VEXSE-476308 format. One record per residue: residue in one letter; x, y, z of N, C-alpha, C in turn. Coordinates in steps of 0.2 Angstrom, whole numbers, plus 2048, in hexadecimal, padded with zeros to 3 digits. Each point is the difference from the previous one (the first is absolute). Layout:
BEGIN
AXYZXYZXYZ...
//
This chain:
BEGIN
X572ED7D8B7FA8027FE800806804X7FF8057FC7FE8088037FA800804X8028068067FA8008057FB8037FCX7FD8047FB7FB8007FB7FD7FA7FEX8057FD7FE7FE7F97FC7FD7FB806X8027FF8067FC7FC8057FB803803X7FE8088007FA8038027FC7FE7F8X8008007FB7FD7FF7FB7FD7F7800X8067FD8027FC7F88017FD7FF807X8018028047FB8008057F9806801X8008057FB7FB8017FE7FA7FB7FCX8037FD7FC7FE7FB7FC7FD7FB803X8037FE8067FF7F98027FA801804X8008078037F98008057FB8017FAX8008017FB7FB7FF7FC7FE7F9800X8057FC7FB7FF7FB7FD8017F9804X8028028078007FA8067FC800803X7F98018017FD8018077FF7F9804X7FF8018068007FC8037FB7FB801X8027F98007FA7FA7FE7FA801803X8008058067FC7FF8067F98077FCX8028027FB7FA8057FD7FB7FE7FDX7F98028017FC7FE7FC7FE8037F9X7FC7FD7FD7FD8047F9800806802X7FC8038037FF807800804804802X8067FD8048058058018058007FAX8017FB7FD8038007F87FF8037FDX7F88007FF7FE8077FC7FF807801X8028028078008058028088047FEX8047FB8008088027FF8017FF7F8X7FB7FD7FE8018017F67FD8057FFX7FB8048037FD8067FD805804802X8037FF8078048088028087FE7FAX8027FB7FF8047FF7FB7FF8037FAX7FA7FF7FD7FD8027FA800809800X7FD80080580180A801806802800X8057FD8048078018018048007F7X7FB7FD7FB8037FE7FA8067FB801X8017FC8048027FA8007FE7FA7FFX8008017F77FA7FA7FD8027F8802X8078007FF8027F88017FE7FF808X8028038057FC7FE8067FA801800X7FC8037FF7F78007FE7FE7FB7FDX8037FE7FA7FE7F97FD8007FA804X8078008038017F98047FC7FE806X8008078057FC8018057F78007FEX7FD8027F97FA7FF7FF7FE7F87FEX8067FD7FE8007F97FD7FE7FB806X8068018058007FE8077F8800802X7FD8068017FA8008037F87FE7FBX8037FE7FA7FB7FD7FD8027F8800X8057FD8028007FB8017FF7FD809X8008048047FE8008067F87FC801X7FF7FD8047F87FD8017FC804804X8018078037FE8048057FD8067FCX8038007FA7FD8077FC7F87FF800X7FC8078027FA7FF7FF7FD8017FAX7FB7FB7FC8008017FA7FE8067FDX7FB8058058008077FE8078037FDX8077FF8028048047FF8057FC7FBX7FC7FC7FD8057FA7FA7FF8047FAX7FB8037FD8018047FB8038057FFX7FF8038068068087FF8077FF803X8027FA8038077FE8008027FE7F9X7FC7FC7FC8017FF7F98038057FCX7FB8078008008067FD809803801X7FE8008068078058038067F97FDX8007FA8008067FC7FD8018027F8X7FA7FE7FC7FE8027FB8058067FEX7FF8078038028067FD808801805X8017FB8058078028008057FB7FBX7FD7FA7FD8027FC7FB8008067FAX7FC8047FF8008037FA806804800X8018048058068048028067FE7FFX8007F88008057FD8028037FE7F7X7FA8027FE8027FD7F87FF7F97FEX7FD7FD8057FF7F88007F98007FCX7FE8017FB7F88017FD7FE7F9800X8047FB8017FC7F97FF7FC800808X8058018057FF7FE8067FA805802X8008067FD7FA8048037FB8007FCX8007FC7FA7FA7FF7FC7FD7FA804X8057FB8037FC7FB8047FE801806X8028078057FB8028057FA8027FEX8008047FA7FA8037FF7FA7FA7FCX8037FC7FD7FD7FA7FE7FB7FC806X8068008047FB7FC8077FB804802X8018078017FA8048027FA7FE7FCX8018007F97FA8007FB7FB7F9801X8067FC8007FD7F88027FC800806X8028048047FD7FE8077FA806801X7FF8067FF7FC8047FD8008067FBX7FB7FC7FB8028057FA7FE806801X7FA8028057FF807800806806804X8057FD8028058038048028067FAX8018058048048067FB805803806X8068027FD8038038037FF807801X8018048057FF8068058048057FCX7FD8047FC8048067FC804804805X7FD8008068038068058067FC804X8017F87FF8057FE8028057FE7FDX7FE7FF7F88057FC7FB8008067FBX8078017FE7FF8067FA7FE7FC7F9X7FE8047FC7FC7FE7F98067FA7FCX8078018018027F97FC7FE7FA802X8008008077FE7F98037FA7FF800X7FB8057FF7F87FF7FF7FF7FC7F9X8038047FC8027FD7F98027FA7FEX8067FF8058017F97FE7FB7FC803X7FD7FF8057FC7FD8047F97FE7FAX7FD8077FF7FA7FE7FD8037FC7F8X8068007FE8027FC7F97FF7F9804X8038018058007F88017F97FC802X7FB8058027F97FE8027FC7FF7F8X8028057FD7FC7FF7FA8017F87FBX8077FE8008057FB7FF7FF7F8804X7FB8038057FF7FA8047F97FE800X7FB7FB7FD7FB8008017FC7FD805X7FE8028047FD7FE8057FA803804X7FA7FE8037FA8038017FE7FF809X7FC8058017FF8008077F8801801X7FD7FB8057F87FF7FF7FE803807X7FB8037FF7FC8018067F87FB7FEX8007FC8057F97FC7FF7FD801808X7F97FF7FF7FB7FF8078037FB803X7FE7FF8058017FA8047FA7FB801X7FB8037FE7FA7FC7FF7FB8037FDX7FE7FA7FB7F68047FD7FD7FA7FFX7F88028007FB7FC8007FC8037FDX7FD7FC7FB7FB8037FB7FB7F97FDX7FE8027FB7FA7FA7FE8038007FAX7FF7FA7FC8047FE7FB7FD8037FAX8048057FD7FF8037F97FE808803X8028008057FD809804806802803X8077FE7FF8058038048067FD7FFX8068028048057FD7FF806801805X8057FF7FF8058028058068047FBX8018068018038047FC807804802X8047FE7FC8098018018018087FCX8048028038048067FC8067FD801X8028017FA8087FF7FD8028077FEX8077FF8048058067FF8067FE7FCX8038017FA8067FD7FD805805803X8057FD7FF8078058008018047FBX7FF7FE7FB8008057F97FB7FB7F9X8008047FD7FB7FD7FB8037F87FDX7FE7FA8018017FA7FD7F97FD800X8027F87FE7F97FD7FF8007FD808X7FA7FF8017FD7FD8067FB7FA7FDX8007FB8037FD7F98007FE7FF805X7FA8028027FA7FB8057FC7FC800X8017F98047FF7FA8007FD7FE806X7F97FC7FF7FF7FC8068027FA7FFX8037FC8068037F98007FE7FC804X8017FB7FE7FE7FB808808800803X7FE7FC8038077FF8088057FC7FBX7FF7FD7FB8047FB7FD8028047FAX7FE8067FE8048037FB7FA8007FAX7FB7FC8007FE7FF7F97F9808800X8028027FA7FC8067FF7F98007FEX7FB8048047F97FE7FF7FE8057FCX8038088017FC8057FD8068067FEX8018037FD8048057FD7FD807800X8018058057FC8078008038057FCX8057FE8008048067FD8067FF7FDX8028017FA8078007FD8028057F9X8018058048018057FB806806803X8038047FD8038048037FC805803X8038038067FE803804805807803X7FE8057FE8038078007FF802806X7FC8018047FC8048077FC7FA804X7FE8028057FC7FA8037FB7FE7FDX7FF7F98027FA7FD7FD7FC7FC806X7F97FF7FE7FB7FF8048007F97FEX7FF7FA8027FD7F87FE7FC7FF805X7FB7FC7FF7FA7FD8047FF7F97FEX8027FB8057FD7FA7FF7F97FF805X7FA7FB7FC7FC8018027FF7F7801X8057FD8027FF7FB8048007F97FAX7FF8037FA7FF7FA7FB8077FF7FBX8007F97FC8047FF7FE7FF8037F8X8047FC7FB7FF8047F87F97FD7FDX7FE8047FE7FA7FF7FE7F9800805X8028038067FB8028057FF7F8803X8047FC8008017FA8027FF800809X7FD7FC8027FE7FF8068077FE804X8038028058057FE8037FE7FC806X8047FC8037FE7FD807804805804X7FC7FF8068038038058097FE802X8028038038087FD8018058057FFX8078008028048067FE8028007F9X8028077FF8038017F8805807801X8027FE7FA8068058017FE8087F9X8028048047FF8067FB8068047FEX8047FE7FB8068017FE8008067FAX8058038038018067FA8088007FEX7FF7FF7F98087FF7FE8018077FCX8078028028038057FB8047FD7FAX7FE8017FB8047FF7FB8058047FCX8067FF7FF8048047FD7FF7FF7F7X8038077FC7FD8007FA8027FB7FAX8047FD8027FF7F87FE7FD7FB801X7FC8028057FA7FA8028037FD805X8048008038047FB8077FC804805X7FD7FB8057FE801806805801805X8018068018068028057FC801807X7FA8008038008008067F87FF801X7FD7FB8057FB7FF8007FE801808X7F98057FF7FD7FF80A7FB7FD7FFX7FF7FA8057FA7FD8037FF803805X7F97FF7FF7FB8028057FA7F9803X8017FE8057FC7F98017F8803800X7FC7FC7FE7FA8038017FC7F9802X7FC7FF8047FC7FB8047F88017FDX7FD7FC7FC7FB8017FD7F97FD802X7FD8018037F97FD8047F98027FDX7FD7FA7FE7FB8017FF7FA7FD806X7FA8078017FD7FD8057F88017FDX7FB8018037F88008007FE805805X7FD8067FF7FC8038067FA7FF7FDX7FC8008077FA8017FF7FE805807X7F78028008008058047FB7FD805X8018058058008008087F97FD800X7FF7FC8067F97FD8017FE804806X7F98047FE7FD8058047FF7FC808X8028038067FD7FE8067FA7FE802X7FE7FA8027F97FF8037FD804804X7F88028007FF8058058017FC807X8008058058037FD8067FA7FE804X8027FC8047F77FD8057FF806806X7FB8038007FE8048047FB7FD806X8028048047FC7FE8087F98017FFX7FC7FE8057F8802802801809801X7FE8027FC7FF8078047F9801804X7FA7FC8017FC8008057FF7F9803X7FE8018067FF7FB8047FD7FA7FDX8007F98017FC7FD7FC7FA7FC805X7FC7FE7FB7FA7FF8037FF7F9805X8047FA7FD8007FB8018007FE807X8068048068007FF8077FA803803X7FD8047FD7F88038057FA7FC7FEX8007FD7F97FD7FA7FE7FF7FA807X8087FF8008027F98057FC801806X8028088037FD8018077F8800801X7FE8027F97F88018037FF7F97FEX8017FB7FB7FD7F98018027FC806X8068028038007FC8057FB803806X7FE8058007FC8038057F87FE7FFX7FF8017F97F97FC8007FF7F97FFX8067FC7FE8007FA8008007FC809X8068048027FD7FE8097FA802803X7FC8057FD7F98028037FA7FB7FEX8027FE7F97FC7FB7FE8007F9802X8077FE8028017F98047FD801808X8028068027FD8018087F87FD7FFX7FD8037FA7F98028007FF7F7800X8007FC7FD7FF7FA8018027FC804X8058028038047FC8067FE800806X7FE8068027FE8038077FA7FD802X7FC7FC7FD7F87FD8038037FA802X8067FE7FF8027FA8048037FF806X8018088028038018067FA805805X7FB8027FD7FB8048037FB8017FDX7FA7FF8037F98037FA7FD806800X8068058057FE8067FF8028047FAX7FD8047FD8018037FB803805800X803805807802804800808801800X8037FB8038087FD7FF8028007F8X7FA7FD7FF8027FD7F78008067FDX7FA8057FF8008057FD807806801X8018008078068058028057FC7FEX8027FB7FF8067FD7FD8008017F9X7FB7FE7FE8008027F78018067FDX7FC8058068028077FE807802802X8027FE8038098018038037FD7FBX8007FC7FD8047FD7FB8008057F9X7FA8007FE7FF8057FB8028067FFX800803808803807800806800801X8047F98038078017FC8038007FCX7FC7FA7FB8028027F98008067FBX7F98048027FF8058008058057FFX8028028088078048018057FF7FDX8017F77FF8078007FE7FF8007F8X7FB8017FD8008027F98018067FFX7FD8068048028067FE808802804X8027FD8048078008048058017FAX8007F97FC8038017F98018037FBX7F98048017FF8077FB8037FE7F9X7FC7FB7FD8037FE7F97FD8067FBX8088037FC7FD8047FA804807803X8037FD8078058068028068047FDX8018057FC8058027FF8097FE802X8027FD7FD8087FE8038048067FEX8028058038048057FE8087FF7FFX8027F98048087FE8007FF7FE7F9X7FB7FB7FE8017FD7FB8008047F8X7FC8048017FF8057FA806804800X8038028058078037FF8057FA7FCX8007FA8038047F97FD8018027F8X7F77FE7FF7FF7FF7F98018057FCX8018068028028067FC8068007FEX8048008068087FF7FD8027F97FEX7FC7FC8008037F97FB7FD8027F7X7FA8058027FD7FF7F88068067FDX8018058038068057FD8077FE7FEX8017FB8068067FD7FD7FF7FB7FAX7FB7FD7FF7FF7FD7F97FF8037FBX7FC8058017FF8047FB8078037FCX8058028068088027FE8057F97FDX7FD7FB8008037FB7FD7FE7FE7F9X7FB8027FF7FD7FF7FB8018047F9X8008078048038067FC8068007FDX8027FE80580A7FD7FF8017FB7FAX7FE7FA8037FE7FB7FB7FF8027F8X7FB8048007FD8037FA8048037FCX8038078038048017FE8087FE7FBX8007FB8078067FB7FD7FD7FE7F9X7FC7FD7FF7FF7FC7FB7FE8057F9X7FF8068028008037FB8058037FCX8068008048078027FF8037F97FCX7FD7F98018037FC7FD7FD7FC7FBX8027FE7FA7FE7FA7FC8007FA801X7FC7FB8028017F97FF8037FD7F9X8037FB8038057FD7FB8067FF7FFX8048007FC8087FD801804806801X8067FF8048048067FF8087FC800X8048067FD8067FD800804807805X8067FC8028038048068097FE7FDX8028067FF8087FF7FD805804807X8047FD8018028038078097FD7FEX8038068008097FF7FF803800804X8067FD8028058008018068057FFX8058018038078038008037FD7F9X8028067FC8037FE7F98077FE801X8027FD7FB8077FE8018048017F8X8067FF8018048027F88007F97FEX8017FE7F88027FA7FE8038037FAX8087FF8008048037FA7FF7F97FB
//
């Protein structure tokens, strides 16, 4: 073998025989370098190895497939090129080749495959809550190209409970499910599948995108207004003062009738009765019945303000809701069924 031939073999070997320890991103970078150097055979091999690796990030899969499709296109391997482009469309129908990166002949080849590969991408909210007959969960359907799209609601066992759309779609489409079955039949709470089937021109199903949806029926009532708080007395009570007054007068009366048993003199008898009566009267006024209690007044004011705020909050919440049944639709991650 000539020296020049040996150099060619060694050069190719550096591209097509990467070290076993190389990662998916490293293989991808080498493949892109080979692609830019117009070494399409080496680029295709390296890009295939990158896609076959387990550590290539999902965010780089589509662009890697795009470069692989372009490399195979320039190698005149049209079937391999279309296969790579078809995998892109099936994975993400909205994907487009960047015209600043790929020349027009490659983007045209990709668009031809995209239009010939019926598939849809779906944008659907994570959760919707509404009253029966007053809303629903709306999905935005974006097709790869014009084709018939069949949208159905199925049970987990595959039984079709409602068909929402079954016509040709040329642009984006909005489809709403209100949680009901065919002819507005009431469906029980449980797990359902929102299927988006793409049909070819001959009516055969080519791809189905499934969105799991959990249906939950519940009932909503109004909030009960909080009870008025128990207030503290804002004036000193009369009872303790009356007790002291009663004790004093009772003692005076008792002494008036008991003292003759100990002495026949009226002076001590009168003095003792007056003393007990005076003690009761003084005790009555010491308690000052009806005296304002500022600390209790402040505590009552704070309690009333807090109660009033709770009443206003509950009233506002009740005004924003209607008591009655509710439907909750909650979606999970879509999956592709071919």
